[in-house]
Every structure is written in C-alpha cells, then in structure tokens.
C-alpha positions as CSV (number, residue, x, y, z in Angstrom):
1,X,46.2,38.3,-1.9
2,X,44.0,36.3,0.5
3,X,41.1,37.0,-2.0
4,X,43.1,35.6,-4.7
5,X,43.9,32.6,-2.9
6,X,40.1,31.9,-2.0
7,X,39.2,32.4,-5.4
8,X,41.8,29.9,-6.5
9,X,39.9,27.0,-4.4
10,X,38.0,24.9,-6.8
11,X,34.1,24.5,-6.6
12,X,33.1,21.8,-4.3
13,X,32.8,18.5,-6.0
14,X,30.8,15.9,-3.7
15,X,30.9,12.1,-4.3
16,X,29.1,9.6,-2.5
17,X,30.2,5.7,-2.5
18,X,29.3,2.6,-0.6
19,X,31.6,-0.3,0.0
20,X,28.9,-2.7,-1.4
21,X,25.3,-2.5,-2.9
22,X,24.1,-6.0,-2.2
23,X,23.7,-7.0,1.5
24,X,21.3,-9.0,3.8
25,X,19.1,-7.7,6.4
26,X,20.9,-7.1,9.7
27,X,24.2,-5.9,7.9
28,X,25.7,-2.4,7.8
29,X,26.8,-0.5,4.7
30,X,29.6,2.0,4.6
31,X,28.8,5.3,3.2
32,X,31.7,7.7,2.2
33,X,31.3,11.3,1.1
34,X,34.4,12.4,-0.8
35,X,34.4,16.4,-0.8
36,X,36.9,18.1,-3.1
37,X,36.8,21.8,-2.5
38,X,35.1,23.8,0.0
39,X,31.2,23.2,0.1
40,X,28.6,25.6,1.0
41,X,27.6,24.3,4.4
42,X,28.3,21.3,6.8
43,X,26.2,18.3,5.3
44,X,22.7,17.7,6.4
45,X,22.2,13.9,7.3
46,X,18.5,14.1,8.3
47,X,17.2,12.5,5.3
48,X,19.3,9.2,6.1
49,X,17.0,8.6,9.3
50,X,14.1,7.5,7.1
51,X,15.5,4.2,6.2
52,X,18.5,4.1,8.2
53,X,20.2,4.2,11.4
54,X,23.3,6.0,11.5
55,X,25.6,3.7,13.9
56,X,28.9,6.0,13.4
57,X,30.1,8.7,11.7
58,X,34.0,10.1,11.1
59,X,35.4,12.8,9.4
60,X,39.1,13.8,8.2
61,X,40.2,16.6,6.0
62,X,43.3,17.4,4.0
63,X,44.5,20.6,2.3
64,X,47.4,21.3,0.1
65,X,49.1,24.6,-1.4
66,X,51.1,23.7,-4.6
67,X,52.5,26.8,-6.6
68,X,49.8,28.9,-5.2
69,X,46.9,26.5,-6.1
70,X,44.7,25.3,-3.2
71,X,43.3,21.9,-3.1
72,X,41.0,20.9,-0.2
73,X,39.6,17.4,0.5
74,X,37.1,16.2,3.3
75,X,35.9,12.7,3.7
76,X,32.7,11.8,5.6
77,X,32.5,7.9,6.7
78,X,29.2,7.0,8.1
79,X,28.0,3.5,9.0
80,X,24.4,2.8,8.1
81,X,22.1,0.0,9.4
82,X,19.0,-0.3,6.9
83,X,15.7,-0.5,8.3
84,X,13.8,-2.6,6.0
85,X,14.6,-5.1,3.4
86,X,14.2,-4.3,-0.4
87,X,15.6,-1.8,-2.5
88,X,16.6,1.5,-0.8
89,X,18.2,4.6,-2.3
90,X,20.6,6.6,-0.3
91,X,19.3,10.1,-1.0
92,X,21.5,13.2,-2.0
93,X,23.2,14.7,1.1
94,X,23.0,18.4,1.2
95,X,26.1,20.5,2.0
96,X,24.1,24.0,1.8
97,X,23.5,24.5,-1.8
98,X,26.1,21.4,-2.8
99,X,24.9,18.1,-3.0
100,X,26.1,14.5,-3.3
101,X,24.9,11.9,-5.7
102,X,22.2,9.4,-4.6
103,X,23.3,5.6,-4.3
104,X,20.9,2.7,-4.6
105,X,21.2,-0.7,-2.6
106,X,19.3,-4.1,-2.3
107,X,18.8,-5.4,1.1
108,X,17.7,-9.0,1.1
109,X,16.2,-11.0,3.7
110,X,18.2,-12.0,6.7
111,X,19.9,-15.3,6.6
112,X,18.8,-17.8,9.1
113,X,20.9,-18.1,12.2
114,X,21.4,-22.0,11.4
115,X,21.8,-23.3,7.8
116,X,22.0,-27.0,7.6
117,X,24.7,-28.1,9.9
118,X,26.6,-24.9,9.8
119,X,25.9,-22.0,12.8
120,X,26.5,-18.6,12.3
121,X,29.2,-16.4,13.9
122,X,26.7,-14.6,16.2
123,X,23.1,-15.5,16.8
124,X,20.5,-14.7,19.4
125,X,18.1,-17.0,21.4
126,X,15.1,-15.9,23.7
127,X,13.4,-18.0,26.2
128,X,10.1,-17.2,28.3
129,X,8.6,-19.3,31.0
130,X,5.6,-19.7,31.8
131,X,3.9,-18.8,28.4
132,X,0.6,-18.5,30.5
133,X,0.9,-16.5,33.6
134,X,-1.3,-14.9,36.2
135,X,-1.5,-11.2,36.5
136,X,1.2,-9.8,38.9
137,X,2.9,-13.3,38.9
138,X,6.6,-13.8,38.0
139,X,7.5,-14.3,34.2
140,X,11.2,-15.5,33.4
141,X,12.6,-13.9,30.2
142,X,16.2,-15.3,29.2
143,X,18.3,-13.7,26.4
144,X,21.5,-15.8,25.0
145,X,24.0,-14.5,22.7
146,X,26.0,-17.2,20.9
147,X,29.6,-15.6,19.8
148,X,32.4,-17.1,17.8
149,X,34.2,-14.4,16.6
150,X,36.0,-11.3,18.2
151,X,33.5,-8.6,18.3
152,X,34.0,-4.7,19.2
153,X,31.3,-2.2,20.1
154,X,28.7,-4.6,21.0
155,X,25.4,-3.6,22.8
156,X,22.4,-5.4,23.7
157,X,19.0,-3.4,24.2
158,X,16.6,-4.2,27.0
159,X,13.2,-5.9,26.6
160,X,10.2,-3.7,25.9
161,X,7.0,-4.5,27.0
162,X,3.3,-3.6,25.6
163,X,2.3,-3.2,29.1
164,X,3.3,-0.1,30.2
165,X,2.7,-0.6,34.0
166,X,4.4,-4.0,34.0
167,X,7.6,-4.4,36.3
168,X,10.7,-5.6,34.9
169,X,13.9,-6.7,36.9
170,X,17.0,-7.6,35.7
171,X,18.2,-11.0,37.6
172,X,22.0,-10.2,38.9
173,X,24.7,-9.9,36.5
174,X,25.3,-11.4,32.9
175,X,26.4,-15.1,33.1
176,X,29.2,-15.9,30.6
177,X,30.3,-19.5,29.7
178,X,31.3,-21.6,26.7
179,X,29.7,-24.2,25.0
180,X,30.0,-26.4,21.8
181,X,27.2,-26.1,19.0
182,X,27.0,-28.1,16.0
183,X,30.8,-28.8,16.6
184,X,31.6,-24.9,16.7
185,X,32.9,-23.5,20.0
186,X,30.9,-20.3,21.4
187,X,31.0,-17.9,24.2
188,X,27.6,-17.4,25.3
189,X,26.6,-14.2,27.0
190,X,23.2,-15.1,29.4
191,X,20.9,-12.3,30.7
192,X,17.8,-13.0,32.6
193,X,14.9,-11.0,33.7
194,X,11.8,-11.0,35.9
195,X,8.6,-9.7,34.5
196,X,5.6,-8.8,36.6
197,X,2.5,-7.9,34.4
198,X,-0.1,-5.7,35.8
199,X,-2.9,-6.3,33.1
200,X,-4.6,-9.3,32.0
201,X,-4.7,-10.0,28.3
202,X,-1.9,-10.6,25.8
203,X,1.5,-9.0,26.7
204,X,4.1,-8.8,23.9
205,X,7.7,-8.8,24.7
206,X,9.5,-6.8,21.7
207,X,12.7,-8.1,20.1
208,X,15.8,-7.3,21.8
209,X,18.5,-5.8,19.3
210,X,22.2,-6.8,19.3
211,X,24.5,-4.6,17.6
212,X,28.3,-5.3,17.3
213,X,31.4,-4.9,15.1
214,X,33.1,-8.1,13.8
215,X,36.7,-7.4,13.7
216,X,38.6,-7.9,10.8
217,X,42.3,-7.2,9.7
218,X,42.7,-4.2,7.3
219,X,43.3,-5.4,3.7
220,X,45.6,-3.8,0.9
221,X,43.9,-1.0,-0.5
222,X,41.4,-0.7,2.1
223,X,39.9,2.8,2.8
224,X,41.8,3.9,5.8
225,X,39.0,6.1,7.0
226,X,36.6,3.0,7.3
227,X,36.3,0.9,10.3
228,X,37.9,-2.3,10.1
229,X,35.1,-4.5,10.6
230,X,31.3,-5.2,9.6
231,X,28.7,-4.0,11.9
232,X,25.9,-6.5,12.3
233,X,22.6,-6.0,13.7
234,X,20.6,-9.2,15.0
235,X,16.9,-9.1,16.3
236,X,15.3,-11.7,18.5
237,X,11.7,-12.9,18.2
238,X,9.1,-11.1,19.7
239,X,7.2,-13.2,22.4
240,X,3.5,-13.2,23.2
241,X,2.4,-14.3,26.7
242,X,-1.2,-14.9,27.6
243,X,-1.9,-13.1,31.1
244,X,-4.6,-14.6,33.1
245,X,-6.7,-12.3,35.5
246,X,-7.3,-13.2,39.1
247,X,-9.5,-16.3,39.3
248,X,-13.0,-15.9,40.6
249,X,-13.5,-16.1,44.3
250,X,-9.8,-14.6,45.0
251,X,-9.8,-11.2,46.6
252,X,-7.8,-8.5,44.6
253,X,-6.6,-7.0,48.0
254,X,-5.2,-10.1,49.0
255,X,-4.0,-11.4,45.8
256,X,-0.5,-13.3,46.2
257,X,0.5,-15.4,43.2
258,X,3.8,-17.2,43.9
259,X,5.4,-20.8,43.3
260,X,5.8,-21.3,47.3
261,X,5.2,-19.3,50.4
262,X,6.3,-20.0,54.0
263,X,5.5,-18.4,57.2
264,X,7.8,-19.0,60.3
265,X,8.3,-17.4,63.7
266,X,11.1,-17.4,66.1
267,X,11.6,-16.3,69.9
268,X,14.4,-14.7,71.5
269,X,13.7,-17.2,74.5
270,X,11.4,-20.0,75.3
271,X,8.0,-18.4,75.3
272,X,6.3,-21.4,77.1
273,X,7.1,-19.9,80.2
274,X,8.4,-16.3,81.2
275,X,7.9,-13.7,83.8
276,X,6.0,-10.6,84.4
277,X,8.3,-7.7,83.2
278,X,10.6,-9.9,80.8
279,X,11.1,-8.5,77.5
280,X,10.8,-11.2,75.0
281,X,11.2,-10.6,70.8
282,X,9.1,-12.4,68.5
283,X,10.4,-12.6,64.8
284,X,8.0,-13.6,62.0
285,X,9.4,-14.2,58.4
286,X,7.3,-14.5,55.3
287,X,9.1,-15.9,52.5
288,X,7.6,-15.9,48.8
289,X,9.1,-17.5,45.8
290,X,8.0,-15.7,42.4
291,X,7.3,-12.5,44.2
292,X,9.4,-9.4,45.2
293,X,9.6,-8.2,49.0
294,X,7.5,-5.0,48.2
295,X,4.5,-6.9,47.1
296,X,4.2,-8.8,50.0
297,X,1.5,-7.8,52.6
298,X,1.9,-6.4,56.2
299,X,1.7,-9.7,58.6
300,X,-1.4,-9.4,60.6
301,X,-0.7,-10.4,64.3
302,X,-3.0,-10.1,67.3
303,X,-1.7,-9.9,70.8
304,X,-3.9,-10.9,73.9
305,X,-4.7,-8.3,76.7
306,X,-2.1,-7.9,79.4
307,X,0.8,-7.8,77.0
308,X,2.5,-4.4,75.9
309,X,3.9,-4.7,72.1
310,X,6.8,-2.6,70.6
311,X,6.9,-3.5,66.9
312,X,10.1,-2.6,64.9
313,X,10.1,-1.5,61.3
314,X,9.8,-4.5,58.9
315,X,12.8,-5.8,57.1
316,X,12.7,-6.4,53.3
317,X,15.1,-8.2,50.9
318,X,15.1,-9.7,47.4
319,X,17.0,-12.7,46.5
320,X,18.0,-13.4,43.2
321,X,18.3,-17.2,41.8
322,X,18.0,-19.2,38.7
323,X,14.4,-19.8,39.5
324,X,13.8,-15.9,39.9
325,X,13.0,-13.7,42.6
326,X,12.3,-14.7,46.2
327,X,11.0,-11.8,48.4
328,X,11.6,-11.7,52.3
329,X,9.7,-9.7,54.6
330,X,10.8,-9.8,58.4
331,X,8.8,-8.2,61.1
332,X,9.9,-8.3,64.8
333,X,8.2,-7.0,67.9
334,X,8.9,-7.0,71.4
335,X,6.3,-8.1,74.3
336,X,6.2,-7.3,77.9
337,X,3.6,-9.0,80.0
338,X,2.2,-6.9,82.6
339,X,0.5,-9.5,84.8
340,X,0.8,-13.3,85.2
341,X,-1.6,-15.8,84.1
342,X,-1.9,-18.2,81.0
343,X,-2.3,-16.8,77.6
344,X,-3.1,-18.0,73.8
345,X,-1.1,-16.3,71.1
346,X,-3.4,-16.4,68.2
347,X,-2.6,-18.2,64.9
348,X,-1.3,-16.3,61.9
349,X,-2.8,-17.2,58.5
350,X,-2.0,-16.0,55.2
351,X,-4.0,-16.6,51.9
352,X,-2.1,-17.2,48.7
353,X,-2.3,-18.6,44.9
354,X,-0.2,-21.5,44.0
355,X,0.8,-20.7,40.1
356,X,2.1,-24.2,39.7
357,X,-1.1,-26.0,40.8
358,X,-3.5,-23.2,40.1
359,X,-5.1,-23.6,43.5
360,X,-5.9,-21.5,46.6
361,X,-3.5,-22.3,49.5
362,X,-3.1,-21.1,52.9
363,X,0.2,-20.4,55.0
364,X,-0.2,-20.7,58.7
365,X,1.8,-20.6,62.0
366,X,-0.2,-22.4,64.8
367,X,-1.5,-20.8,68.1
368,X,0.7,-21.0,71.0
369,X,-0.5,-21.4,74.4
370,X,1.9,-19.6,77.1
371,X,2.3,-19.1,80.8
372,X,3.3,-16.0,82.3
373,X,4.9,-16.0,85.8
374,X,5.2,-13.4,88.6
375,X,8.3,-11.4,88.5
376,X,11.3,-13.2,89.7
377,X,12.3,-11.2,93.2
378,X,15.7,-9.9,93.7
379,X,18.4,-12.1,95.6
380,X,18.2,-9.5,98.2
381,X,14.6,-10.2,98.8
382,X,14.8,-13.9,99.4
383,X,16.1,-14.0,102.9
384,X,14.0,-16.4,105.4
385,X,12.9,-15.5,108.9
386,X,15.5,-13.3,110.4
387,X,17.4,-14.4,113.3
388,X,16.2,-13.2,116.7
389,X,18.4,-11.5,119.8
390,X,19.3,-14.1,122.6
391,X,17.0,-12.4,125.1
392,X,14.1,-12.3,122.8
393,X,11.1,-14.6,123.8
394,X,11.5,-17.9,121.7
395,X,8.3,-19.0,119.5
396,X,9.4,-22.9,119.9
397,X,12.2,-24.9,121.6
398,X,14.7,-24.3,118.8
399,X,16.5,-21.0,119.3
400,X,18.5,-19.0,116.8
401,X,22.3,-19.1,116.7
402,X,23.7,-16.4,119.2
403,X,24.8,-13.0,117.1
404,X,26.2,-9.7,118.5
405,X,23.7,-6.8,119.0
406,X,25.1,-5.1,116.3
407,X,24.2,-7.5,113.6
408,X,20.8,-8.5,115.3
409,X,19.8,-4.6,115.1
410,X,21.1,-4.3,111.0
411,X,18.6,-7.3,110.3
412,X,15.9,-5.8,112.1
413,X,16.3,-2.5,110.2
414,X,16.5,-4.3,106.8
415,X,13.3,-6.1,107.6
416,X,11.4,-3.0,108.0
417,X,12.7,-1.4,105.0
418,X,12.1,-4.0,102.5
419,X,8.6,-4.5,101.3
420,X,9.4,-7.0,98.5
421,X,9.7,-7.3,94.7
422,X,6.6,-5.2,93.5
423,X,8.0,-1.9,94.5
424,X,11.0,-2.7,92.1
425,X,8.4,-3.7,89.2
426,X,6.6,-0.8,89.8
427,X,9.6,1.2,89.5
428,X,10.6,-0.6,86.3
429,X,7.5,-0.1,84.7
430,X,7.6,3.6,85.5
431,X,11.0,4.0,84.0
432,X,9.9,2.2,80.9
433,X,6.6,4.6,80.5
434,X,8.9,7.4,81.2
435,X,11.4,6.4,78.3
436,X,8.6,6.0,76.0
437,X,7.3,9.6,76.8
438,X,10.4,11.1,76.2
439,X,10.8,9.1,72.9
440,X,7.2,10.2,71.9
441,X,8.0,14.1,72.6
442,X,11.2,13.9,70.4
443,X,9.4,12.3,67.7
444,X,6.8,15.0,67.9
445,X,9.4,17.9,68.1
446,X,11.1,16.1,64.8
447,X,8.0,15.7,63.1
448,X,7.3,19.6,63.4
449,X,10.5,20.5,61.5
450,X,9.5,18.0,58.6
451,X,7.1,18.8,56.0
452,X,3.8,17.0,56.4
453,X,3.5,13.4,55.2
454,X,7.3,13.3,55.4
455,X,8.5,9.6,55.1
456,X,12.0,9.5,56.8
457,X,12.8,6.0,54.7
458,X,12.1,7.7,51.4
459,X,14.1,10.8,52.5
460,X,16.9,8.5,53.5
461,X,16.6,7.0,50.1
462,X,16.7,10.1,48.3
463,X,19.6,11.4,50.2
464,X,21.6,8.6,49.2
465,X,20.5,8.4,45.7
466,X,22.0,11.9,44.6
467,X,24.2,12.4,41.8
468,X,27.2,12.9,44.0
469,X,26.7,9.7,45.8
470,X,26.0,7.9,42.6
471,X,29.4,9.2,40.9
472,X,31.3,7.9,44.0
473,X,30.1,4.4,43.6
474,X,30.8,4.6,40.1
475,X,34.5,5.6,41.0
476,X,34.9,2.7,43.3
477,X,33.4,0.4,40.7
478,X,35.7,1.6,38.1
479,X,38.6,1.4,40.5
480,X,37.7,-2.2,41.4
481,X,37.6,-3.0,37.4
482,X,34.7,-5.5,37.2
483,X,33.3,-4.8,33.8
484,X,29.7,-5.9,34.5
485,X,29.6,-4.0,37.9
486,X,31.1,-0.9,36.0
487,X,28.3,-1.2,33.5
488,X,25.4,-1.4,36.0
489,X,26.8,1.7,37.7
490,X,27.4,3.7,34.5
491,X,23.9,3.0,33.6
492,X,22.5,4.2,36.9
493,X,24.8,7.4,36.6
494,X,23.5,8.1,33.2
495,X,20.1,7.9,34.4
496,X,20.8,10.5,37.2
497,X,22.9,12.7,34.8
498,X,20.3,12.6,32.0
499,X,16.8,12.4,34.0
500,X,15.0,13.9,31.0
501,X,16.2,11.2,28.4
502,X,16.0,7.5,28.2
503,X,19.2,5.7,28.2
504,X,18.9,1.9,28.3
505,X,22.3,0.6,27.0
506,X,25.8,1.6,26.9
507,X,25.4,2.2,22.9
508,X,22.8,4.9,23.8
509,X,25.1,6.5,26.5
510,X,28.0,6.4,24.0
511,X,26.2,8.4,21.4
512,X,24.8,10.8,23.9
513,X,28.5,11.6,25.3
514,X,31.7,12.9,23.4
515,X,34.9,11.9,23.3
516,X,37.0,10.6,25.1
517,X,33.9,9.2,27.3
518,X,32.4,7.5,24.4
519,X,35.5,5.4,23.1
520,X,36.1,4.4,26.7
521,X,32.4,3.3,26.6
522,X,32.8,1.2,23.6
523,X,36.0,-0.2,25.0
524,X,33.8,-1.4,28.1
525,X,31.4,-2.9,25.6
526,X,34.2,-4.9,23.7
527,X,35.1,-6.5,27.3
528,X,31.6,-7.5,27.8
529,X,31.0,-9.3,24.8
530,X,34.3,-10.1,23.1
531,X,35.7,-13.8,24.0
532,X,39.2,-12.4,23.7
533,X,39.0,-9.0,24.8
534,X,42.2,-6.7,25.7
535,X,43.0,-5.8,29.0
536,X,40.7,-3.0,30.0
537,X,41.1,-0.1,33.0
538,X,38.3,1.1,34.7
539,X,40.1,4.1,35.9
540,X,40.7,5.5,32.3
541,X,36.6,5.3,31.9
542,X,36.4,7.1,35.1
543,X,38.8,9.9,34.2
544,X,36.6,10.4,31.0
545,X,33.3,10.4,33.0
546,X,34.8,13.1,35.2
547,X,35.1,15.4,32.4
548,X,31.3,15.0,31.6
549,X,30.4,15.8,35.2
550,X,32.3,19.0,35.3
551,X,30.0,20.4,32.3
552,X,27.0,21.0,34.2
553,X,25.4,20.0,37.4
554,X,23.5,17.1,37.7
555,X,20.1,16.2,39.2
556,X,18.9,14.3,42.2
557,X,17.6,10.8,41.1
558,X,15.3,8.2,42.8
559,X,15.4,4.5,42.8
560,X,12.6,3.0,40.2
561,X,9.7,2.6,42.6
562,X,7.5,-0.7,42.4
563,X,4.3,1.1,43.8
564,X,2.1,0.1,40.8
565,X,2.4,-3.4,41.8
566,X,0.6,-2.9,45.1
567,X,-2.2,-0.9,45.3
C-alpha cells in the first residue's frame, strides 16, 4: 500500500521567481523556489555565490492526501544581494537531478545618497583625519550612519586596511544622536576608530558596508513566506592616506609621533630635605596624546650614589576621547638614602616628534638638588646630662636637684647601656636587607616551578581571558541590558568560541549560529540601529548563547597584542 502511495506522488516541478527584475545596486532581490512534488535531493545554492550574497533563507512545506492522492509543496525563500551591476542571470538551481528555471534581473547603478534637496532614508558618511600622517602616528576614522526609517537586522562591517600590520582600535561606544538634514529628521549612529599604520606609503581603508532590512507592513496578496521589508546594502567610499616615513635625523628606536607629550614627577614628601633611612617615593608620569600606553618607552632615570632604589612595576592606561587615544605610563620607585650629604637628582629628558608642528621637541623634568640629613634619633636618646648624686663631686657651683639613690642608680645604668641612634639605624638597615633576601629566595623558588621565560603578567592575562571568564562577563552584561555593551561582550565571546574563524560583526555571528541564538542576535542589531526599537531583553539572548556553549568546549583566547607597533 505504501508503495502505491509513493507512486501516486507527482514528479517534482520546480519554479523559480523573483519579486522584481529591475533594481538598483545596494538593493536585495527575493528569490522564491516553489517545489511541487518530491525533488530528487536538497537544493544546491552554491552557484548563486558567484554573483550574489545570500543574506537569508527560509523553508516551509505542506503535504495533503485527498482521496488517496498525495500532493506536496515546498517553498524556499532566499534574500539575495547582487555583487555587481548590469544584467545578471540567477542560475538554475539543482535539486539532485531536478532543476529550476533560470531568471534574469537587471541591476542599475546605485542612486546617490542625496538627490537635489531630498535626502535618502539611509546613507553613510566617512571621515578621516589627517589624510597625511606619519608612520605609527594616530589616524582618526569616523563612520556615521544616518537613518530616517525603521530598520531591522542592521549591521555595519569593520574597516579593513591595506597595511596588514596596522593597529586599529575602536574608540569607546557608538554615539547616538538626532539631527536634521535637508529638512528631515535622522537618527545618527557614529562609530570612531584610531588607526596606527606601521608602514610608510599609501594606506587604503576599504569601504565599510551597512546591511539593514527596511521594515514594511505586509500588503494584500504578499507572499507570507517573504520577509516584510526590503534589505538594503550601502557601502561607504574607500579612503587613501599618505603615510610619511620617519623624518631624516630621527632615530627609529626613540620615534614618538604625538600631538602632545608631558612629563611630570611627584614625591610622597618634600624631597628638599629628608633623613637617612627615610623611605621616599618618586612617581614619574608620561602622558602622550595620540599614542597608546603600550607605545610609550621606559622612562630612563638615574640616581646618585648613596641611595638604594626599589622600582615598582609600571602602570599603563589608555584614555579615549574625541581627539583619540591618550596613553599614560606611570613609574614609581622608593628611594632610601644610606648616608647624609648634598645630592643632585639628574634631569629626565624625552625626545618626541610633534605631528602638528612637524618638528622635534623635548619633554624634560629638571634636575633637583636635595639635602640628606642624619637619621633622627629616638626620643629616648635625646636626654641631656644626667643628674648626679648628692655626695658626688660638683663640676661647678650649680648643683643638680637632690634625688633618691634608686632614681640616681637607674639613670646611671641607662647611660651606660645607650650608645646612641647608630645601633638602631644599623638594625633597621640589617632588617631591610634580611627582608630583601627572603623576597629574593621566594622569587627564585617560584621561578623554579615556572617554565623558562615565564611572564607573570602575561600568565595572569591568559588566566583571565579564558572562555569561562568571557562567558561570565557576557552573562553579567546581558543581565545589565546595555545593548552596546552586550554587542562588545558578544563579539569578544565569538572570538574566543570560534578562534579559527574571523567574526567581525553581529551579522557574521548570527549566520554562524543556529536558532534561537541567530534570532536573538538579529533582535540586538535592531535595538542598535532602529530609532524606534522594541523593548529588548538581554537575558533571553544569554539563554540562547548558553545552548551554544553546551555544544562543544571552547578555547582559551588572548587579548589582541599591540606588539608589532613597538619593536
């Protein structure tokens, strides 16, 4: 009986159709494949990738049995983005031995973003400054997306550079504000980057691409399997920058191109006069506008003989502002004088290149003269000439007050056993050396347990950057519910979860993941780019990501290194 029913199924008939045959560059086309009957195999969409990007695909099916006759229908709906202009043929799609018909469309050049005095619903603007820069100097790149309609599933690609070694850093969160352009209200999403080229010559910043589905209400007779909206793709202009080499006469080993550099020092107490044995802390701060903290060199300092110096690990910090990145390097060291005298703390000098004036400049902390006084004696050691007994011979006519013999005896004993402050100073210095020796022994014992060339700072960073740590951060970020923070944490999780792949946008991640994570990521994109986004819940996204995390173990990830900048 089953064989009879299978024989009653009609041969597969596959019909391909599009929602329109005339469109502009940057606009999508909807391809629908209507399959009547049972095809020989699943469809092969590979031939489409020559001339199209497949933005989305949906499938539905329906089967009916009427009076013993079986009829089945399947619908495949694909959103395609043409890769070029002109006449393009959508090739026949193979379902095993069954094939669909081919369809031809015509793609016209893209319309200008602003025609006359009428502005488009969505358009992009990019800005770069300066257009001439020095190697390793900061370049600011700004992208603005102007949106005057409701957009769903929107995404913006990251800039790509012709210099493979160039370093690019995103500056803070996306900025959102409202503006009026040509009499029309827009919501603007602004994204800023700092770029540090590593090679002289021409640097090309490739166009960034915006993808978004303009939301429309379904009309009467619209195919219910099609998305209610036209997907649009916009590309910015490519930007070329002239990167200058290091000027003649400047040393590459101390090349510091910045807009402003400051050197400052501070002391834990007035260094003009202090005493032997006093521990005084000197803090030197190097601040550079237009450079990252990792680019800043070690501050070269010298200390006169007669001081013991205990340097601390340098502190590095990057501060983001409208003018770009300001790097800060802080170095501290404790100084202890071992003998009194007059000393000169040498000046600190740093050579750098002013990218605004195109001149070499010098930042300096002047030398400082200090006086080291002898160690302060204890209050017990400051007694004057002790009193004498009544029957003792007098040195002059002024006699000491009479005291009982017990008190006099005690004073005499104290004078014999107190040699001054020097034994206390010796004991203090000996204790300091003992503590130093113990610390050195402990460090050596720890180093024996660690692999050669072990870097404790890097080890700590690697420990924190495990996938488990990143997933916990993503969970907390989702609970807090800030969409931009969630996006940043989600892309960092994607880099750790799929280290062998390059995922630079939420669209890439949504395509990589299955449901329900894909839908939740698209909802996040809608919140980021739509002026009238619905109430979004980060906890739902986290639940979807948890399902992905359970599929296979992740891999450890390291934070992107800026080492190529600084040989």
